[in-house]
Each structure stands twice: as structure tokens, then as C-alpha cells.
N, C-alpha and C positions, 0 to 999 in steps of 0.2 A: 296409595300408601296407607297402611293401617297405623293408627296412633298407638303409642305404647303408654300404658299406665305405669308410672314409676312409684316405687316405695322409697322411703328415706334412705339415701346412700347409693341408690341404683344409678346407673349411667347408660348412655347409648351414644353411638357414633352419629355425627351430624354431617350429612353430605351436602346440604343446601348451602349455596354461597352466601346467602343472607337469611337471617331469621328474625322473627319478632317474638319477644318474650312478654307474655301478657298476664298480668295479675287480674283475677276476676273474683268478685264477691257479691253477696246479696246486700244491696243497700237498703236502708230503712231507718226508722226513728231510733236514735240512740247508738247507731253504728258509727264508729269513728271514721274520719277522713283517711283514706289510704292512698299512699303515693309510691310509685315505682322509681327505682334509681339503679345506677350501675357504677361499679368501681373497676377501673382498669389496673391490673396488678402485674408487677414483674415477677420473676422466678423467686424473689425474696418474699413475696406475699405482701408487698407494699406498693402504694402509688408512687409515681415519679415526682409528682407535684399535685397541687390542688386541682389542676385542670383535668386530672384523670377521674374526677367525680362528675358524673352526668346525672342531673336531677332537675326538678322544676325550675330552679333559679339559674341553672347552667345547662340548658337543654341539648347542647350539641358539643361533642368533643372536637377539638381542633383538627384532628385527622379526618373528621367526617365519617369515621367508621361506626360511631355509636351515637344514637340520638334518642331523646325522651319524646314520645309521641303525644302524651297527655291522655286525659280521660275521655271515655265514651259511655253512653248509656246513663243510667241513674234510676231514681225511683220511677220515672215514667217509661223506662225501657221494659221490654218483655221480661217477666219474672223479677223485675227490679234489679237486674244484674248491672253492675258497673265494672268497667275495666280501665286499667292504666297500663301502658306498654312502653317497652324499650326496644328499639330496632338495632340490630348489629349486622353490619356488612363484614362478614368474616374475612373476605378477600382483602379488605383494606386495613385490617388491624395491623398496627405496626409490629415489626419483629420483636421489639423489646417487651411486648405485652404477652404474658403467658396465660393469664386467666382474666375473665371478666365476671366479677361477682354481681349477682342480680339480687337486689335488695327490695325490701318493702318497709314502710314506716307508717305508724298509726298516730294520728293527731286527734286528741279529744277522747282518748280511751285506749284500751289494750286490745290485742288481737283475740283475746278470749271473747270479746263482744262482736267479732266479725264472723258472720255465718257464711258458709260456702266458699271459704278462701281456697283458691287454687292458683297454680302457675302453669301456663300452657306455653309450649314451644311450637311455633308455627313457621312454615316456610313463608318468607316475606313476599315472594312473588305470587304464589298461588293462594296463600291463606290456609293451606292444608295443615291440619294439626299433626305434628310429629310425635309429641309426648305431652302427658298431663301429670301433674304432681299435686294431689290434694293434701292440704296442710291443716294442722290443728295447732293451737297455741293457748297459752293462759294469760299470764301477767305481762308478757313481753310487749314492748312498744316499737320494736324494730326486729327484723329478721333477715337472714340470708336465705332466700328461697331456693336458689340454685346457682350453678356456675357453668360457664363455657370455658373449656380449657384445652390447651394443645397437648397432644400425645403423638410423638413421632411424626410431626409435621401435619397432623390432621386434627380436626376439632371434635370434641366430645361435650356432652351436656351431662351434668350430675345433679340429682335432686339432693339438696342439703338440709333445709329445714332447721337452721341454727338460730335460736332466739336470743334477743338482747333485751335487758330491762332498762338500758340506758338511753333508749331512743335513737333516732337517726344520728344525732351528734356523737353519741358514744360509739355507735357502730363505725361511723366514718373515721373517728379518731383512732380506733384500733388498727385501721389500715393505713394510717399515716396522713390523714387529712388534717389540716390546721383549721380549727373552729374558732372564729373570732368571738370574743366575749360580747361585742355589741351587735353581732349579726349571726346568731346561731342559725344553722340550716334547718329551719322549721317553716311550715307553710304559712303560719301567721305569727305576728309579733308576740314574743314571750319574754319573760324575765331572763336575765343572764343565767345560763346554766351553772349549777353548782357541780363540784366534783361528783362523778358518777361511780357506782360500784362496778366491779369487773363484770364482763358479760356472763350471763347465765345460760347454760345449754338448754335448748328446747327439749322437753321430755317427749319421747316417742309416744304415739297414741297407744292406749292400753289394749293391744290386740295380741293374739297368740303368735303373730308372725314376727314379732320383734322381741328379743330377749333383753333382760335388764343388763345394762352396762354398769359394772362395779365402779364406785368412786375410788380412785387410786391415789395413794400417797404421792405427793409431788406433782400431780397433774396440773395443779393451779399455777405452778412456776413456769410452765412451758410458754413459748411465744404463742400468740393467739392462733396463728395459722396452723402450727403444729398441734395445738390443743384441739382444734376443730377436726383435723384429720384423725387424731387419736380417738376422739369421741365417736366418730362414725365407724372407725375400724373396730373398736371394742364392741359396738352393737352388732357388727357383722360377725365377729367371733362368737358372740353369745347366740346369734341365730344359727350358726354352724353347729355349735355344741348341742343346741336344742334339737336340731334336725337329726343328729346322730344319737339322741337319747342320753345326752350328758348335761342336761340343763342344771346349772348351779354347781358343777364339779369344780374342785379347786386342785391346784397342782403347783409344784415348784418347776420353773422353766429355766433351762440352761441352753445357751446359744454357743454353737461352734462354727467358726468361719475358716474356710480353706484360704491359706495365704500363699499357696504354691505359685511358681512362676507363671503358669498359664492363666492365673486369676488376675494378672495385672490390668488387663483391659477392663474387666468388670469393676475393679476398684477405681481406675482413672475416670471412667464414665459415670461414676456415682451410683452404679447398680447395687453395690454391696451396702452402701449407706442407706439406700432406700429399703433394702431387705431388712436391715436392722431396725429401721423405724417401724416397718410393718410388723416385725416380730415383737417389738415392744408392746404393741396392742394385745398380742396373745398373752404375754406375761402379765400385763395390767389387768386383763379380764379374768385370768385363771388364779392370780395371786395378788391381793390388794396391798402387799407390803411395798410395792413400787420399786422392787429390785429384781435383777436377773443376773445370774452368774454367766461368765463368758470366757471362751478360749479362742485362740487362733492357733493354726498349726501349718506346718509344711514338713520339712525334714524332722523338726522337733516341735513339741507343743509349747505354748506359752499361756499362762493364766492372765487374763486381762482384768483390770479393776471391775468390780461389780457395776453393772449398769443401773444407776438409780434414775428413775423416770424423770424427776425434776431437772436432772443434769444431762438429759439426752443430747441437746445440741453440742455441748462441750465434749461429751463422750464420743460422739461421731467425729468431731474435729481431731481429737487426740488419738483415738484407737482404731478408727477405720482408715484414716489417711495413711497409716504406716504401710498398708498394702500397696501404696503407690510408689514406694521406693523401687528403684530399678531392678530388673530381673536378677542381677547378680549381687544385690544388696551392697552397692558400693558407697552408700551414704555414710558419712562420718558419725561416730557416736557423740562427738562434741555437740552440745546444744540439745541433746535428746532430753525431753521432759522425763524426770525420774519415774513418772507414772506409766510411761510408755514401754512397750516391749521392744527389745533390740532385735529388729528383723534380720540382722545378719546372723544371729544365733538361731533363729527360726529356720533359715535356709529356704530352699526352693522346691524340694521334692515332695512326693506324697507318702506320708507315713501315718495313715489314719489310725492304725492300731495303737500308736503311742498316746494320742490324745484321748482315744476311747478308754485306755487303761487309766489315764490321769483323772478323767471325769468319774470313772467307777470308784477310784480311791476317794475322791471328794465326797461322793454320795455316802460311802460307807463311814467316813470319818465325820460326816455332818448329817446324821439321820434326821428326817423330817416326818411329821405326822401325815403328810400327804404324798401321793406319788410324784415322781419326777418325769418331766417330759423334756427330752433333749432334741433340740432343733439343729440339725447338722447340715450345713450347706457346703457343697463341693462341686467343682466343675469336672470331676471324673479323673481319669488317669489312675484308677485304682489298680494296684498290682500285688499288694500284700494280702492276697485272698485268704491264705491259710491262717495267718496271724489275726486278721480281722474276724474271720469266722470263729476262731478260738475265743477271742475276747467276748464276742456277742453271745456265743453259746454259754459261756460261763456266767454272763450277765442275766441269763434267763431267770435265775432265782432271786434277782434283785428288783426293788420297786422302781424300775426305770423303763420307760418306753423310748426307743430310739427312732426318731423320724428323720430319715435322710432325704434331702432334696437335691437333685442334680440340676446344675445350672448350664448345661450345654449338651452336646451330642457325643462327648467322649465316653469311653468305656467305663462302666461302674462295677465291673467284676462281680464279686460275691454279693454285693448289696442288692443287685437285681434278682438274685436267686433265693433270698432268704424266705420268701413266702412259700417256697416249695421244699425247703429243707426240713427233714424229719428229725425226730429224736429230741424235740424240745417240748416241755410241758405246755408252754404258751408261746404264741408268736409275739416276740418282743421287739420286732423291727418292722418299720414301714418305709417304703421308698417310692418316689416318683420323680420324673425328670421333666423339665420344661426347656424349650429352645431359647426363650427370652422371657425371663420372669417379670421384666418391667411391663410387658404387655398383658400379663395375666391380671384380670380384675380382682380386687380384694375379696369379694365373696367367693369366687372360684378358688383362689389360693387358699383361703381359710378352710373351705370345704375339703379340699384335697389334703391339706396339712393335718386336719383333725379327724379324718374319716375313720382311721383304725384305732386311735387312742381310746375312745370309749369302749370298744369291744375288748381291748387288752385289759382295761380296768376291771371289767366284768370277769374275764378269764383269770386274771391274776388274783382277784378276790376269792374266787372259787378254789383256786389252787393253794390258798394260804400265803401267797407272796405278799399281798397287801394286808 
């Protein structure tokens, strides 16, 4: 098996029943002491108790699934390489554990003084290297190097590279570990830790392969787990934009969510909520005001409150869960939060042309100095072809690009044919469909989502539309 070299944010499937995750670095004078550790997390991104922290002072998890192996090598080893490792029996990991975060801490200095730092994923039985992630850092004293996580019953590994200035104690506290004042989890006795600053993201290496992720208003208010996902996704959006020749482009982003009856399954399974979180990264990278306008629709459209990035968890709770109301909208209006749309009025059928018209009105009434990108998600059942075509043809002269994403195998009507329709000065519509968007990796999703937007910007600029 050939080893895979991973860049920050990349992932791969793990077929081995047990793996060893090995930190390696070049030891030498002035190089800090490095220690590997692991945190077992639930779907909420937190440990269940302090026993879910595996490190030098607690080297074996109670389940037996995760163990700290300790260091090997050192200055006397070939090339002065030292390793510290954690072994994970993936078969034995308890059902309540969704992720295993693989960490490193530096004692006696920062990771900026650690040469040759890498994380290797090995098959535990054969020792075969499955993947390698080379890391760089600066003033951080702890970092999340990677993570093992479940996806549809199978395990995957992701290269993370998230740095912390607060050391191992600060990192562990963020994931729910209780750090005793008289026994902080450090390899040698130290004074009682003082309050630490919030975790600082590890900057990507300055190479052309990674685009700069904008600092977005409200980002610091998010829960740490969501903040980490957002940071990685923003970088992946930046890479996709650069790949398509739109590095540094800015845009207003509008989100449209199908709430017709056939979408109920995707709402109840959390697929739509995950889509919204992934689209928030697109908005955050394209526009640093930390806001995104949003609509939902079925028989009728409904404007949702603006999605402000710092309020993302609450927005998901209030405005995505409404799609879980039964097919015939039998829920009572009593008790409805005044900020929520009444889904009984939204209905259950597909009337895309109505929400398209409402979004067009909004753009005309609220002009922006940048183009608008509409991210429109639907599971199909399109039948108002003539009305939809009329709306989108009329929208050709407006500074809006409409990116439609199909969430199933149902018919999409005119949306599938727009690329071949003549009589438009520019192609203002993009469309693609996926069978299961939850299985599409972020880099692939963003590549497909943003592939036509840059060419439209160029064409619209030449045509005087922008």
C-alpha cells in the first residue's frame, strides 16, 4: 500500500482495524520535549469525562481501545529522530465515541523550535505507513495534529494542524477535561496555570497551495469545535477560488433551502443543518461581515433571519429544525418563536420561481458593491419549468449568479438544461446534483460549488453587468 501525503484539511478512509499514530521530530539541543496524547470525543465534540484523555499520566483508556505507547529514539537514534505514539484499536472504540483527536504538546519551548515535525498514520499490525502529515508551527505549545472520525459507520483520518498557545492544559480544557490547579497535566512540575487566552489557529504554511482564510466577524464566538471546522473549510474555499482564478474575490452570499415535503428526511437526519454549516464557510470567506441572507421555500417562500456567523448554533436550532415538522405541517403555531417561519404557510409543494423572484427583489432593493452568489439547495421535483426559466432569463442582466445544488436523484427540469439554453448574454446559472451530499468531502464540494462563479464574474464584467 502506498502512503498518502496529506495537506492540512485533507482526509482519507482508514481500512485497518487498528492504527498507530506517530509523532516524529528531529531531537537536539534546545528542542522542547514533545508528547503525544489523544482525546475521545462524542458527537458534541466533548469528552464524556476525564477518563477520555489518554496521555503520559493516563496511558490507557478504560475501554482498552486507545493507548499511549511512549517515546522511542532520541539524539542517539539515526538522524536524531524521536517519536511518540498513540495506538487505536478502531474495532474496540465504544459506540458513543465519534472522534479521536490526536494531539501534541511541547514542554520547554514552542513548536516553532521543533524541526521536522510530522504525524504518521501506520497500520498497527504491519507497521505500514498509510499517511503522513508534515506540520509547521510558530508560538504554539500544543496542537491538534489530526483526528480519526466516523463517517457512515467507517473510520477516516483527517490532517488538522490546529495550534494552541495555551499548552496542553488549555487544549484539554477546551474539549471538556477538568484541569486540577494542583496537578496540571504537564510532564514536569510547574506552577499553577493562570487563565489562558482562547486558542489561536495555526497559520498554514506560506505556500501557493493554500489560500488565505479571511478573519470573519463573529467567528470567535463559535464553540471551539465548530470554529475549527469553519477555519479548515474557509481555507478550502480559498483554495477552490484560487484554483478557478478568483483568488481574493468578494461577494454577497444568499442561501436558499428547499422545505418541500420530500425534504423531510434530509432535515430529520441533520443533512440540511450540515449543509448550512458548510455554506457558512463560503459566506465567511467571500464576505467578512459575518452575515448571510437566507430563504426557505415550498409552496411559498419565507425570508429567514440573516445568518450571523457568531449565532450559527442558535440559527441552526431555530431555523433549520422547522423543516422537521411533519409532511402536512400539522404543528400548532402556539409556542412558535417569533423569529421562526410558520411552515404551515410555507406549504409542501415545489414553487421555485416564487423564491427566485423574491430573492431578485431583495437584490434590486438592496444593491451591493460586489456580486451576489445564490446557493440554492433542492431535492428536485421541479415542474414549473416555464416560470423558472422566465425568472432566470430576466435575471441575466442582474449582478447575481445562481448556483443550484441537487440533493437527490429526482428530476430537476429546466435547471439541468440552462447551460445549453441560448439567447442569454452570459450564463448566470450553475447546476450539479449529488446522491448524498454528506459523503462529499469539503474540497470536492467547494470545487464544484465555485467552479462556474469566477467565469461568470469575468463574463458579467465584460458585458457591463458588474
